N, C-alpha and C positions, 0 to 999 in steps of 0.2 A: 406763311414764310417758312422756309426749311431751316432747321437747325444748322450750325456750322458743321461741315465735314469732319472737323476735329473731334467732334463728339458723336458717339454711335450708341443707340439703345438697342439692347438685346432682350427680347421678351421670351421668357422661359428658361428655367434653370435646371433642365435636366443635362444629359451628357453633351448633347450637341450645343446647348446655349452656353454651358461653361467653356467648352472648347472654343466657340466662336468668340466669346468675350475675351478669353486669354489671348487668342491670335490677334484680335483687334488692338488690344492693349500693348502687345509686343511690337505692333507696328506704329506705335507712338500716338494712339488715339486715346481719348478720354471715353470711358465706357461705363454705362449704367446697365445693370442687369436687373430685370424685374421679374419676380417669381410669384405667382398667385398664392401658393400654399405657404405654410410656415416652414417648409424644409426644401433644401436643394436635392436635385437627383432624379426626381420624377420616377419612372419605372425602373430605374437603375438602383434605387434604394433597397435595402434589405430590412427585414423585420428587426426589431431592436433586440430581440432575445427573450428567453434563453435559447429559443430555437431561431437561428439566424438563416432564414429562407429569403432567397432572392424572389423578385416577382417573375417567375418563370426561369427556365434555363438560361444562365448567363456564363459566357466564357470568352476568353480571349484566344485568338488564333495566332500562334508564334510566327506564322508565315505571312501575317496580314499587315496592312499599312497603320492601323490603329496601334497595335502592339509596337511597331517601330517607332511611331510618333512618341508614345509614352516613354519608351526607352531613351530616345534622343533628348526628350525634355527632362529626363531624370524624374519621371513620375510613376514609373513602373512599380506597383505595389509588390508586396511578397506574394508569391504565387505558389500554388500546389500543382504538381505534375502527377497526372494519373500514372500509377506504376503497374505494369503487368496487369492490366484490368481483368478481373473475372467477369467475362462478359457472357451473356446468354441471349439468345434470339429464339423467339417463339414464331413459328410459321406452320400454319394449318394444325394448330393444337399441340404441336411438338416442340419441346424446349431442346435447344442444341447449342453448341458454342458458335459456330458460324455455318449457317445452312448452306448446302452446295450451290442452291440457285443464286445466292447472294455473291458467292465467290465467282460463279460463271459470269454474272453481271459485271463484277469488277474487272475480270479479265477481258471481257469482250466489248465493253463500252468505252472504246478508245476515241481519241480525236474530239473535234468539235461537234456539237449537236445543233440541229437547225432551230431557228427562232420560230418558224411558221408551222411546225409540226408538234402535236401534243406528245408528252413524254411517254404514255403508254404505247402508242403506235411506234415510236422510234425505238424504244427498248425491246418490243417484241420482234422488230425487224432486225436487230442486231444481236440480241442474246437468247432469243427463244421464249416461248410462252412460260416456261417454268420459272424464269428469271424476272418476269415482269412484275409480279406481285411482291417479290422480295426487294426489288430495286425501289419500287413505289413506296412500300413501307418504310424503308431506310430513308428515303428523302422527305418523309413526313416530319422527321425531326427538325432539320434546318429550315423547312417551309412552314411548319405549324398547320398544315393544310390536311383537310380530312381526306382529300383524293389528289395528291400531286400528279397522278397520271393524266389529269385533264389540263395541267398547265404546260406552258412553253417547254419544249425539250431542252432548249439552251439554258433557260433559267434553272431547271432541275439538275441538269447534269453538271453545271458549274458547282452546284452544291454537293452533289454526290461525289464529284472527284476531289473537292476540298476535303471532305470527310474521310473518304476511303483512303486517299493517297497521303494526306497530311494530317490525319486524325491524331497522330502521335504528338502533334504540336499544339494541342488543346491545353489551356492552362485556366485554372481557377483561382480567383482573387481570395486569398486566406481571409477568413472572418467576413466574407460577402462583399458585394459591390459598393455598399455604403463606404467602405474603406477607400475605394477608388474615387468615389463622389467627393468625399472629404479632402482627399489630396488635390483634386482639381479646383475644389472651392478655395483651398488655402493657396494654391498658385494664382488664382484670379485675384485674391486679396493682395498677394505680394506684388503683382503688377498694377495694382491700384484700381481694380475694377470696383466700382461702387455697387454693392449687392443690397437689393431691397426685397426681402421676403414679405409674404402677406400683401403683395401689390397687385392686385386684380386690375388688368388692363381691359377697358371696355371701348376704347376709341384708339385707332392707329396713331402711335407717336409720330412726331415729326421724323422725316427721313435725314440721314440714312438709319434704317431700322432693320434688324434681323429678327424674323419670327421664327424662333426655335420651338415650335408648337406642334401638336398634332394637326393634321390638315383640316380637320373639322373646326378647331379652335381658330386656326389661322384664317379660314374662310369667313368666320364672323367679323374679323377685322378688316377683311378685303371683300365686302359684298359685290356681287356681280361676277366674281372670277370662279373659273371652273378648277377647284382644287380638289381632285379626287384621284385616289389610286386604289385598286383592288386590295382588300386586305383579308384577314382570316378571323375567325372566332375560335378561341382556344380555351379549353378547360385546363385549369392549373390546380393541382392537388398536392399539398405537402403533408406528409405523415411522419410522425416521429414514433419510434418503436424501441422497446428494451432490446439491446443487442443480445444475440445468442448465436454462438459459433460463427462459421464463415458464411457470408451472404454474397451473392453476386453484387458487383459494382454497378453493372449496367444490364438492363433488361430491354431490348428492342422487341416490341410486339409488331412484327411485320404484317400480320394479317389485320389486326385491329388498328394499326398505324398509331401506336402510341409508345410513349418512351418513359421509362422508370430508371432513375439513377440514385444510387446511395451516395449522396454527396458528402457524407462523413467519411467515405473511404479515403479520398485524398485529403480532406480537411476535417479532422475530428472535432475541431473547436466550434463547428456549426451547431452542436448539440450538447446538452450535459453529459458528463461522463457515464458511460454504460448505456447510452442510447444512440440510435442511428436516426438520421434524417433522410427519408426518401422523397425525391421530388418527381412528380408525374406531369406529363402534359399530353393532351390528345386534341386534334382538331375536332371541333363539334360539327357533326353532319347536319345537313339542311333541316331536316325534320326531327332532329333529335333534341331532347330536353337535357337540361343540366344533370338531372338526376340520372337519366339513362347513361350519359357519358361517364358520370362517376361510377356507375355499376360496371361499365366496361373497363375502367381503370382498376377497380377493386378485383375483377376477375383475373387481370394480368398480375396483380399482387398475389393472388392465391398460387398462381403458377410459378412466380419468380421468388417469392418470399414466403414459403408455406408456414402457417401459424401465425401470420402477422396480426390477425384480428385480436387475438388474445394478449398481445404485446403493445398495442397501440396506446400512446400517451398523449398525443396532441395531433390536431389536424387544422389545416387551413385550405379553404377552397375558393376560387375565384373565377371569373369569366373574363378573358382578355379580349376585347373587341378592337380590331384593327390596331394591335399593339406589338406586332412582331414584324413590322416592315411591310412593304408592298409586295404583291406577288404578280407575275406576269402570265397572262393567258397567251396562247399561241398568236404569233404575229406581232407581239409587243416586247419591248425591252425596257430597262431602266431609263433609257432616254425618253420614253413616252410618259414618265411621271411628271408631276408639276415642277416646273424649272425653278432653280435656285434664284435666278434673276427675274423678279416680277415686274421690273420697270419702276421708274419714278423713285429710285433709292430704296425699294423694299426687296429684301432677300429672305428666302426660306431656308431653313436647316432642319434636319431630322431624318428618320429612318425610312421615310416613304416619299422622299423627293428624288429628283433626277440626279443621282450619283451612283457609282459602282460600288460593289463590296458585298459582304455577307453580315447581315444583321447590324450590329453596332458600328461596323466599319462604314456603313452607308451614313450613319449620323456623323461620324468623324469626318469623312470625305466632305460631306455637304457643309459642315460647319467651317472647315477651313476655306472651302470655296467662297462661302458667303462673306467670310472675314476679308478675303482677298478682294473681292468685288466692292464691299462697302468701304474699304480703306482706298480704292483706286489704285491699288498696287498690282505688279505683275504676279 
């Protein structure tokens, strides 16, 4: 027998679970949120300190719906705005400010890109061969993929355009995303969501229920359903250094398709005084080991932050498996991802389900959609 539609269970206490729980409660429902671990936030939590590192690059986009929702709900945390970034790009072994091929790609890649053509082919036909690798390398940042050239042109171009045209709207949460998680958790409590941490769910709760979980975990509660979306394997490396002189804030390695950012540039509070925190990410190649990928990142560090090895004070390394949202192969769009509405009063929320947006925006959009469906509202 199904529980009353006045009560909704949300399984998963990450960003999407918290947003879904808040939205359901605001619609007048009684909500229980069950989180398996002892802490809320999932991949959105930051290290406790003294080095406050997020689990991979985390940013809010000021032109996006998640940012607008946080502002409307008066949940927008204190943000850091990158000011006149000292950016370096590495292409074919050379370090420059912005290489000409990337500028050419930005100027020539206008309009909409096709869904059924791979990004490499589409860029080559529009911007020329020299711009191809620069554009692909640049898009490796928002896709976390080792070779975005093989993905759908529409998928990649949407991300290229957002970063190239609206990159100045990127914002960072001061003192890490745990601050944002804590604000969402407090709002959930304020609207009387019952939050239970340390509550591992092994059987599907009675409907209506929102599964704000990775697809693999949701699939264990919904046996027999095809809950799959293509993902990535990404090496994440955080390195703290003793500060010295002026360092670049961002280094794009467009050839090796990896990204380095000195996150203490816009937010010095992320590391102790006199130290810098560098965050690196690189898509793991199919036959590449974790050690080999780490060496690639360290080579880029040599180019972008000379002398860093003697100044290193701390590091953290991890491998993120299917933890950066779904990716689209040619011929596929976000509409092909597992549906939010799974039928029988079961709904999905997260960054790999059928919802539009960039990175955390997918989690936000699907959370609100799942809450709308679960409460039977418009």
